[in-house]
N, CA, C and O of each residue as an XYZ file, in Angstrom:
356
protein
N      20.417    105.495   -222.512
C      19.803    105.000   -221.386
C      18.114    105.363   -221.533
O      17.714    106.254   -222.283
N      17.379    104.682   -220.851
C      15.725    104.886   -221.176
C      15.650    106.347   -220.247
O      16.370    106.456   -219.254
N      14.941    107.187   -220.562
C      14.436    108.056   -219.583
C      12.922    108.104   -219.556
O      12.336    108.366   -220.606
N      12.323    107.902   -218.583
C      11.114    108.207   -217.945
C      10.817    109.428   -217.208
O      11.572    109.895   -216.355
N       9.403    110.072   -217.648
C       9.013    111.283   -216.745
C       8.028    110.786   -215.686
O       7.206    109.895   -215.902
N       8.180    111.456   -214.478
C       7.234    111.180   -213.481
C       6.187    112.136   -213.727
O       6.390    113.202   -214.309
N       4.866    111.695   -213.208
C       3.542    112.250   -213.349
C       3.899    113.735   -212.888
O       3.531    114.635   -213.644
N       4.594    114.085   -211.695
C       4.899    115.278   -211.217
C       5.750    116.019   -212.351
O       5.432    117.192   -212.546
N       6.791    115.492   -213.127
C       7.600    116.122   -213.715
C       6.678    116.747   -215.273
O       6.745    117.870   -215.773
N       5.833    115.499   -215.749
C       4.744    116.034   -216.557
C       4.238    117.268   -216.586
O       4.318    118.066   -217.520
N       3.539    117.469   -215.205
C       2.628    118.346   -214.712
C       3.595    119.778   -214.744
O       3.197    120.892   -215.084
N       4.881    119.436   -214.321
C       5.702    120.900   -214.217
C       6.075    121.284   -215.756
O       6.414    122.424   -216.073
N       5.992    120.385   -216.517
C       6.231    121.038   -217.864
C       5.008    121.781   -218.471
O       5.094    122.835   -219.102
N       3.677    121.000   -218.165
C       2.486    121.908   -218.727
C       2.815    123.360   -218.028
O       2.943    124.444   -218.596
N       2.893    123.126   -216.945
C       3.007    124.375   -215.893
C       3.896    125.508   -216.766
O       3.540    126.657   -217.028
N       4.943    124.959   -217.076
C       6.174    125.808   -217.534
C       5.572    126.364   -218.952
O       5.484    127.567   -219.199
N       5.227    125.476   -219.718
C       4.514    125.968   -220.994
C       3.468    127.010   -220.910
O       3.544    128.071   -221.529
N       2.555    126.708   -220.184
C       1.634    127.766   -220.151
C       2.268    129.088   -219.550
O       1.971    130.149   -220.098
N       3.066    129.093   -218.529
C       3.387    130.401   -218.008
C       4.321    130.874   -219.143
O       4.076    132.035   -219.474
N       5.253    130.332   -219.779
C       6.095    130.993   -221.009
C       5.004    131.252   -221.922
O       5.289    132.351   -222.398
N       4.057    130.913   -222.371
C       3.406    131.261   -223.658
C       2.713    132.555   -222.857
O       2.944    133.687   -223.282
N       2.011    132.395   -221.897
C       1.298    133.718   -221.562
C       2.220    134.905   -221.260
O       1.802    136.062   -221.308
N       3.357    134.623   -220.978
C       4.212    135.951   -220.774
C       5.396    136.258   -221.639
O       5.909    137.374   -221.720
N       5.860    135.008   -222.388
C       6.565    135.379   -223.317
C       6.554    134.994   -225.064
O       7.315    135.309   -225.979
N       5.459    134.268   -225.008
C       5.295    133.683   -226.432
C       5.734    132.688   -226.945
O       6.503    132.021   -226.252
N       5.450    132.262   -228.191
C       5.812    131.083   -228.671
C       7.242    130.851   -228.987
O       7.733    129.726   -228.896
N       7.914    131.883   -229.354
C       9.335    131.706   -229.867
C       9.987    131.390   -228.401
O      10.684    130.388   -228.238
N       9.738    132.226   -227.447
C      10.859    131.721   -226.135
C      10.294    130.466   -225.568
O      11.022    129.773   -224.857
N       9.143    130.127   -225.796
C       8.398    128.799   -225.145
C       9.277    127.647   -226.059
O       9.764    126.604   -225.625
N       9.315    128.062   -227.183
C      10.180    126.953   -228.103
C      11.490    126.726   -227.694
O      11.941    125.602   -227.474
N      12.126    127.788   -227.585
C      13.572    128.004   -227.010
C      14.008    127.159   -226.080
O      14.903    126.314   -226.040
N      12.965    127.664   -225.123
C      12.912    126.669   -223.530
C      12.866    125.315   -223.598
O      13.557    124.573   -222.898
N      11.939    124.901   -224.557
C      11.481    123.472   -224.465
C      12.693    122.670   -224.993
O      13.153    121.623   -224.539
N      13.124    123.426   -226.096
C      14.480    122.870   -227.120
C      15.591    122.620   -226.018
O      16.037    121.490   -225.822
N      16.060    123.841   -225.236
C      17.058    123.690   -224.405
C      16.764    122.680   -223.260
O      17.719    122.075   -222.774
N      15.703    122.493   -222.871
C      15.052    121.438   -221.739
C      15.333    120.042   -222.291
O      15.771    119.115   -221.609
N      15.049    119.981   -223.550
C      15.071    118.427   -224.280
C      16.504    118.127   -224.459
O      16.931    116.990   -224.261
N      17.447    119.339   -224.915
C      18.645    118.933   -224.803
C      19.269    118.516   -223.610
O      20.058    117.575   -223.696
N      19.087    118.987   -222.621
C      19.432    118.905   -221.069
C      19.048    117.250   -220.764
O      19.722    116.441   -220.126
N      17.833    117.056   -221.393
C      17.594    115.558   -221.028
C      18.291    114.732   -221.764
O      18.512    113.602   -221.328
N      18.740    115.099   -222.931
C      19.558    114.424   -224.073
C      20.802    113.993   -223.306
O      21.170    112.822   -223.212
N      21.465    115.125   -222.724
C      22.706    115.370   -222.219
C      22.977    114.296   -220.847
O      23.986    113.639   -220.592
N      21.755    114.386   -220.131
C      21.637    113.546   -218.990
C      21.463    112.154   -219.206
O      21.969    111.388   -218.386
N      20.671    111.580   -220.420
C      20.772    110.564   -220.754
C      22.070    109.843   -221.496
O      22.189    108.627   -221.653
N      22.893    110.726   -221.864
C      24.472    110.507   -222.472
C      25.158    110.354   -221.168
O      25.994    109.464   -221.008
N      24.884    111.068   -220.364
C      26.065    111.210   -218.998
C      25.238    111.379   -217.708
O      25.133    112.464   -217.138
N      24.618    110.161   -217.255
C      23.765    110.097   -216.254
C      24.549    110.928   -214.729
O      23.863    111.472   -213.864
N      25.680    110.873   -214.697
C      26.289    111.065   -213.625
C      26.526    112.943   -213.545
O      27.013    113.529   -212.578
N      26.202    113.376   -214.391
C      26.677    114.596   -214.754
C      25.942    115.724   -213.785
O      26.499    116.812   -213.636
N      24.894    115.491   -213.241
C      24.077    116.096   -212.543
C      24.582    116.257   -210.943
O      24.755    115.141   -210.453
N      24.827    117.212   -210.123
C      24.829    117.509   -208.832
C      24.200    116.745   -207.965
O      22.991    116.901   -207.797
N      25.015    115.642   -207.158
C      24.029    114.783   -206.026
C      23.647    115.613   -205.388
O      24.209    116.662   -205.073
N      22.130    115.037   -204.993
C      21.312    115.765   -203.832
C      21.147    114.305   -203.203
O      20.942    113.250   -203.804
N      21.300    114.541   -201.753
C      20.997    113.050   -200.920
C      21.783    111.894   -201.628
O      22.893    111.843   -202.158
N      20.685    110.901   -201.414
C      21.579    109.630   -201.524
C      21.204    109.082   -203.085
O      21.978    108.314   -203.656
N      19.997    109.526   -203.701
C      19.502    108.973   -204.771
C      19.235    110.054   -205.814
O      18.973    109.663   -206.952
N      19.266    111.237   -205.593
C      18.644    112.277   -206.545
C      19.859    113.124   -206.968
O      20.856    113.276   -206.262
N      19.676    113.668   -208.208
C      20.816    114.488   -208.701
C      19.827    115.531   -209.493
O      18.674    115.307   -209.863
N      20.556    116.674   -209.642
C      20.174    117.961   -209.869
C      21.045    118.458   -211.350
O      22.273    118.537   -211.353
N      20.367    118.707   -212.329
C      21.405    119.181   -213.428
C      20.443    120.809   -213.843
O      19.221    120.945   -213.885
N      21.365    121.706   -214.062
C      20.927    122.902   -214.427
C      20.810    123.163   -215.597
O      21.796    122.961   -216.304
N      19.361    123.794   -216.324
C      19.156    124.034   -217.406
C      19.467    125.118   -217.854
O      20.195    125.271   -218.835
N      18.855    126.189   -217.062
C      18.943    127.316   -217.184
C      19.223    128.042   -215.730
O      19.437    127.311   -214.762
N      19.224    129.325   -215.585
C      19.651    129.833   -214.177
C      18.266    129.598   -213.458
O      18.198    129.443   -212.238
N      17.139    129.581   -214.310
C      15.865    129.739   -213.448
C      15.418    128.110   -213.401
O      14.506    127.807   -212.632
N      15.932    127.268   -214.060
C      15.315    125.963   -213.808
C      16.472    124.895   -213.647
O      17.533    124.976   -214.266
N      16.097    123.673   -212.566
C      16.978    122.796   -213.124
C      16.016    121.263   -213.076
O      14.828    121.299   -212.753
N      16.587    120.200   -213.373
C      16.094    118.809   -213.628
C      16.438    118.195   -212.651
O      17.640    117.950   -212.547
N      15.499    117.727   -211.582
C      15.638    116.772   -210.686
C      15.230    115.328   -211.020
O      14.062    114.958   -211.136
N      16.397    114.497   -211.171
C      16.551    113.110   -211.363
C      17.048    112.113   -210.823
O      17.931    112.384   -210.009
N      16.733    110.651   -211.018
C      17.051    109.712   -210.619
C      17.750    108.566   -211.237
O      17.022    108.047   -212.083
N      18.901    107.978   -211.123
C      19.458    107.001   -212.203
C      19.598    105.659   -211.267
O      20.249    105.541   -210.229
N      18.674    104.541   -212.040
C      18.625    103.304   -211.622
C      18.923    102.560   -213.068
O      19.792    103.039   -213.796
N      18.280    101.526   -213.423
C      18.432    100.963   -214.735
C      18.172    101.873   -215.594
O      18.539    101.745   -216.763
N      17.460    103.003   -215.138
C      17.011    104.164   -216.388
C      17.102    105.224   -215.613
O      17.437    105.256   -214.429
N      16.732    106.272   -216.449
C      16.838    107.807   -215.723
C      15.523    108.100   -215.513
O      14.776    108.035   -216.489
N      14.963    108.488   -214.178
C      13.508    108.954   -213.999
C      13.707    110.456   -213.782
O      14.404    110.829   -212.838
N      13.097    111.386   -214.654
C      12.860    112.619   -214.349
C      11.618    112.804   -213.299
O      10.434    112.527   -213.493
N      12.263    113.379   -212.073
C      11.384    113.202   -211.008
C      10.500    114.675   -210.994
O       9.309    114.768   -210.699
N      11.406    115.800   -211.393
C      10.639    117.228   -211.424
C      11.464    118.189   -211.834
O      12.688    118.241   -211.715
N      10.738    118.939   -212.318
C      11.502    120.398   -212.955
C      11.337    121.428   -211.704
O      10.240    121.759   -211.255
N      12.772    121.951   -211.137
C      12.905    123.129   -209.969
C      12.940    124.243   -210.432
O      13.628    124.526   -211.413
N      12.171    125.106   -209.779
C      12.265    126.526   -210.142
C      13.458    127.134   -209.077
O      13.344    127.375   -207.876
N      14.540    127.276   -209.891
C      15.766    127.693   -208.952
C      15.789    128.910   -208.097
O      16.758    129.215   -207.401
N      14.605    129.645   -208.179
C      14.266    130.969   -207.567
C      13.648    130.486   -206.187
O      13.619    131.383   -205.344
N      13.171    129.319   -205.797
C      12.434    128.952   -204.822
C      13.429    128.594   -203.468
O      14.642    128.462   -203.628
N      12.990    128.497   -202.542
C      13.916    128.040   -201.443
C      13.946    126.602   -201.406
O      12.900    125.952   -201.420
N      15.349    125.940   -201.347
C      15.249    124.372   -201.495
C      14.655    123.813   -200.057
O      14.477    124.425   -199.004
N      14.398    122.348   -200.412
C      13.431    121.713   -199.363
C      14.317    121.248   -198.310
O      13.854    120.689   -197.316
């Protein structure tokens, strides 16, 4: 299934990369991005895998610190990356 990234999700990735590079270095950043892209691939293959949030959104936990929020229509839209340490909306 086609996967598209919202503007917000792209900004979230940029922020995540910057944070990881500054605090943990290149190796950890690369490992995190590999894990994130693997999760997106899993979602693309199994769109219903994430926990349902509301009527049209799902969340898939990538690591204990981060989840991917997405919507499934005729394609998968990655809405945002969520820091699981935050209070829910």
